[in-house]
PyMOL CGO cylinders between C-alpha atoms (Angstrom):
from pymol import cmd
from pymol.cgo import CYLINDER

trace = [
    CYLINDER, 71.01, 100.63, -102.29, 67.96, 102.04, -103.63, 0.3, 1, 1, 1, 1, 1, 1,
    CYLINDER, 67.96, 102.04, -103.63, 64.98, 99.83, -103.91, 0.3, 1, 1, 1, 1, 1, 1,
    CYLINDER, 64.98, 99.83, -103.91, 63.03, 99.74, -107.31, 0.3, 1, 1, 1, 1, 1, 1,
    CYLINDER, 63.03, 99.74, -107.31, 60.01, 99.54, -105.74, 0.3, 1, 1, 1, 1, 1, 1,
    CYLINDER, 60.01, 99.54, -105.74, 60.60, 102.73, -103.66, 0.3, 1, 1, 1, 1, 1, 1,
    CYLINDER, 60.60, 102.73, -103.66, 61.62, 104.37, -107.23, 0.3, 1, 1, 1, 1, 1, 1,
    CYLINDER, 61.62, 104.37, -107.23, 58.03, 103.85, -108.22, 0.3, 1, 1, 1, 1, 1, 1,
    CYLINDER, 58.03, 103.85, -108.22, 56.27, 105.00, -105.06, 0.3, 1, 1, 1, 1, 1, 1,
    CYLINDER, 56.27, 105.00, -105.06, 56.55, 108.07, -103.19, 0.3, 1, 1, 1, 1, 1, 1,
    CYLINDER, 56.55, 108.07, -103.19, 56.27, 106.80, -99.66, 0.3, 1, 1, 1, 1, 1, 1,
    CYLINDER, 56.27, 106.80, -99.66, 60.12, 107.36, -99.57, 0.3, 1, 1, 1, 1, 1, 1,
    CYLINDER, 60.12, 107.36, -99.57, 62.30, 110.44, -101.01, 0.3, 1, 1, 1, 1, 1, 1,
    CYLINDER, 62.30, 110.44, -101.01, 64.90, 109.71, -103.29, 0.3, 1, 1, 1, 1, 1, 1,
    CYLINDER, 64.90, 109.71, -103.29, 66.34, 113.04, -103.91, 0.3, 1, 1, 1, 1, 1, 1,
    CYLINDER, 66.34, 113.04, -103.91, 68.22, 113.04, -100.32, 0.3, 1, 1, 1, 1, 1, 1,
    CYLINDER, 68.22, 113.04, -100.32, 70.43, 110.22, -101.25, 0.3, 1, 1, 1, 1, 1, 1,
    CYLINDER, 70.43, 110.22, -101.25, 71.11, 111.99, -104.89, 0.3, 1, 1, 1, 1, 1, 1,
    CYLINDER, 71.11, 111.99, -104.89, 72.01, 114.94, -103.09, 0.3, 1, 1, 1, 1, 1, 1,
    CYLINDER, 72.01, 114.94, -103.09, 74.38, 113.32, -101.39, 0.3, 1, 1, 1, 1, 1, 1,
    CYLINDER, 74.38, 113.32, -101.39, 76.02, 111.62, -104.20, 0.3, 1, 1, 1, 1, 1, 1,
    CYLINDER, 76.02, 111.62, -104.20, 75.95, 115.06, -105.91, 0.3, 1, 1, 1, 1, 1, 1,
    CYLINDER, 75.95, 115.06, -105.91, 77.66, 116.58, -103.05, 0.3, 1, 1, 1, 1, 1, 1,
    CYLINDER, 77.66, 116.58, -103.05, 80.51, 114.46, -103.20, 0.3, 1, 1, 1, 1, 1, 1,
    CYLINDER, 80.51, 114.46, -103.20, 80.90, 115.09, -106.65, 0.3, 1, 1, 1, 1, 1, 1,
    CYLINDER, 80.90, 115.09, -106.65, 80.88, 118.62, -105.94, 0.3, 1, 1, 1, 1, 1, 1,
    CYLINDER, 80.88, 118.62, -105.94, 83.52, 118.20, -103.79, 0.3, 1, 1, 1, 1, 1, 1,
    CYLINDER, 83.52, 118.20, -103.79, 85.88, 116.55, -106.17, 0.3, 1, 1, 1, 1, 1, 1,
    CYLINDER, 85.88, 116.55, -106.17, 85.24, 118.99, -108.69, 0.3, 1, 1, 1, 1, 1, 1,
    CYLINDER, 85.24, 118.99, -108.69, 85.96, 121.82, -106.06, 0.3, 1, 1, 1, 1, 1, 1,
    CYLINDER, 85.96, 121.82, -106.06, 89.34, 120.27, -105.41, 0.3, 1, 1, 1, 1, 1, 1,
    CYLINDER, 89.34, 120.27, -105.41, 90.33, 119.88, -109.08, 0.3, 1, 1, 1, 1, 1, 1,
    CYLINDER, 90.33, 119.88, -109.08, 89.29, 123.54, -109.57, 0.3, 1, 1, 1, 1, 1, 1,
    CYLINDER, 89.29, 123.54, -109.57, 91.49, 124.23, -106.70, 0.3, 1, 1, 1, 1, 1, 1,
    CYLINDER, 91.49, 124.23, -106.70, 94.45, 122.53, -107.81, 0.3, 1, 1, 1, 1, 1, 1,
    CYLINDER, 94.45, 122.53, -107.81, 94.05, 124.27, -111.28, 0.3, 1, 1, 1, 1, 1, 1,
    CYLINDER, 94.05, 124.27, -111.28, 93.50, 127.58, -109.46, 0.3, 1, 1, 1, 1, 1, 1,
    CYLINDER, 93.50, 127.58, -109.46, 96.91, 126.71, -107.42, 0.3, 1, 1, 1, 1, 1, 1,
    CYLINDER, 96.91, 126.71, -107.42, 99.04, 126.11, -110.25, 0.3, 1, 1, 1, 1, 1, 1,
    CYLINDER, 99.04, 126.11, -110.25, 98.04, 129.67, -112.01, 0.3, 1, 1, 1, 1, 1, 1,
    CYLINDER, 98.04, 129.67, -112.01, 97.12, 131.75, -109.31, 0.3, 1, 1, 1, 1, 1, 1,
    CYLINDER, 97.12, 131.75, -109.31, 99.20, 130.44, -106.34, 0.3, 1, 1, 1, 1, 1, 1,
    CYLINDER, 99.20, 130.44, -106.34, 99.11, 128.25, -103.24, 0.3, 1, 1, 1, 1, 1, 1,
    CYLINDER, 99.11, 128.25, -103.24, 97.45, 130.78, -100.96, 0.3, 1, 1, 1, 1, 1, 1,
    CYLINDER, 97.45, 130.78, -100.96, 94.06, 131.86, -103.28, 0.3, 1, 1, 1, 1, 1, 1,
    CYLINDER, 94.06, 131.86, -103.28, 94.11, 128.42, -104.37, 0.3, 1, 1, 1, 1, 1, 1,
    CYLINDER, 94.11, 128.42, -104.37, 93.91, 127.16, -101.34, 0.3, 1, 1, 1, 1, 1, 1,
    CYLINDER, 93.91, 127.16, -101.34, 91.49, 130.25, -99.89, 0.3, 1, 1, 1, 1, 1, 1,
    CYLINDER, 91.49, 130.25, -99.89, 89.09, 129.69, -103.14, 0.3, 1, 1, 1, 1, 1, 1,
    CYLINDER, 89.09, 129.69, -103.14, 89.06, 125.71, -102.28, 0.3, 1, 1, 1, 1, 1, 1,
    CYLINDER, 89.06, 125.71, -102.28, 88.14, 126.32, -98.75, 0.3, 1, 1, 1, 1, 1, 1,
    CYLINDER, 88.14, 126.32, -98.75, 85.46, 129.08, -99.61, 0.3, 1, 1, 1, 1, 1, 1,
    CYLINDER, 85.46, 129.08, -99.61, 84.08, 127.15, -102.62, 0.3, 1, 1, 1, 1, 1, 1,
    CYLINDER, 84.08, 127.15, -102.62, 83.50, 123.95, -100.11, 0.3, 1, 1, 1, 1, 1, 1,
    CYLINDER, 83.50, 123.95, -100.11, 81.69, 125.92, -97.34, 0.3, 1, 1, 1, 1, 1, 1,
    CYLINDER, 81.69, 125.92, -97.34, 79.55, 127.89, -99.71, 0.3, 1, 1, 1, 1, 1, 1,
    CYLINDER, 79.55, 127.89, -99.71, 78.63, 124.37, -101.44, 0.3, 1, 1, 1, 1, 1, 1,
    CYLINDER, 78.63, 124.37, -101.44, 78.07, 122.84, -98.09, 0.3, 1, 1, 1, 1, 1, 1,
    CYLINDER, 78.07, 122.84, -98.09, 75.88, 125.52, -96.92, 0.3, 1, 1, 1, 1, 1, 1,
    CYLINDER, 75.88, 125.52, -96.92, 73.69, 125.22, -99.87, 0.3, 1, 1, 1, 1, 1, 1,
    CYLINDER, 73.69, 125.22, -99.87, 73.27, 121.29, -99.83, 0.3, 1, 1, 1, 1, 1, 1,
    CYLINDER, 73.27, 121.29, -99.83, 72.54, 121.50, -95.82, 0.3, 1, 1, 1, 1, 1, 1,
    CYLINDER, 72.54, 121.50, -95.82, 69.43, 124.19, -96.57, 0.3, 1, 1, 1, 1, 1, 1,
    CYLINDER, 69.43, 124.19, -96.57, 68.47, 121.70, -99.19, 0.3, 1, 1, 1, 1, 1, 1,
    CYLINDER, 68.47, 121.70, -99.19, 68.33, 118.84, -96.73, 0.3, 1, 1, 1, 1, 1, 1,
    CYLINDER, 68.33, 118.84, -96.73, 66.59, 120.88, -94.26, 0.3, 1, 1, 1, 1, 1, 1,
    CYLINDER, 66.59, 120.88, -94.26, 63.77, 121.12, -96.46, 0.3, 1, 1, 1, 1, 1, 1,
    CYLINDER, 63.77, 121.12, -96.46, 63.74, 117.65, -96.72, 0.3, 1, 1, 1, 1, 1, 1,
    CYLINDER, 63.74, 117.65, -96.72, 64.02, 117.02, -93.21, 0.3, 1, 1, 1, 1, 1, 1,
    CYLINDER, 64.02, 117.02, -93.21, 61.22, 119.30, -92.36, 0.3, 1, 1, 1, 1, 1, 1,
    CYLINDER, 61.22, 119.30, -92.36, 59.16, 117.05, -94.24, 0.3, 1, 1, 1, 1, 1, 1,
    CYLINDER, 59.16, 117.05, -94.24, 59.84, 114.00, -92.64, 0.3, 1, 1, 1, 1, 1, 1,
    CYLINDER, 59.84, 114.00, -92.64, 59.73, 115.78, -89.45, 0.3, 1, 1, 1, 1, 1, 1,
    CYLINDER, 59.73, 115.78, -89.45, 56.10, 116.78, -90.36, 0.3, 1, 1, 1, 1, 1, 1,
    CYLINDER, 56.10, 116.78, -90.36, 55.32, 113.51, -91.50, 0.3, 1, 1, 1, 1, 1, 1,
    CYLINDER, 55.32, 113.51, -91.50, 56.27, 112.07, -87.95, 0.3, 1, 1, 1, 1, 1, 1,
    CYLINDER, 56.27, 112.07, -87.95, 54.26, 114.97, -86.33, 0.3, 1, 1, 1, 1, 1, 1,
    CYLINDER, 54.26, 114.97, -86.33, 50.99, 114.24, -88.66, 0.3, 1, 1, 1, 1, 1, 1,
    CYLINDER, 50.99, 114.24, -88.66, 51.48, 110.36, -87.61, 0.3, 1, 1, 1, 1, 1, 1,
    CYLINDER, 51.48, 110.36, -87.61, 51.26, 111.03, -83.95, 0.3, 1, 1, 1, 1, 1, 1,
    CYLINDER, 51.26, 111.03, -83.95, 47.71, 112.88, -84.07, 0.3, 1, 1, 1, 1, 1, 1,
]
cmd.load_cgo(trace, "trace")
């Protein structure tokens, strides 16, 4: 749960939590689009498109999260010095 005090301060990042929610929403959209493509195009192309879209979305979200993780690690390094 997100604490309202955290929303007003910049000590913790809210965006990584939102990215997780957005990732799951995107997966639901991908499944819906995959089902539509199975109906209109066929089973094999529909499944392939679902898998490819899910992998691409996962990679893009992981790259975004990597930037936030780098920020956390940099903050830990700065605190140690």
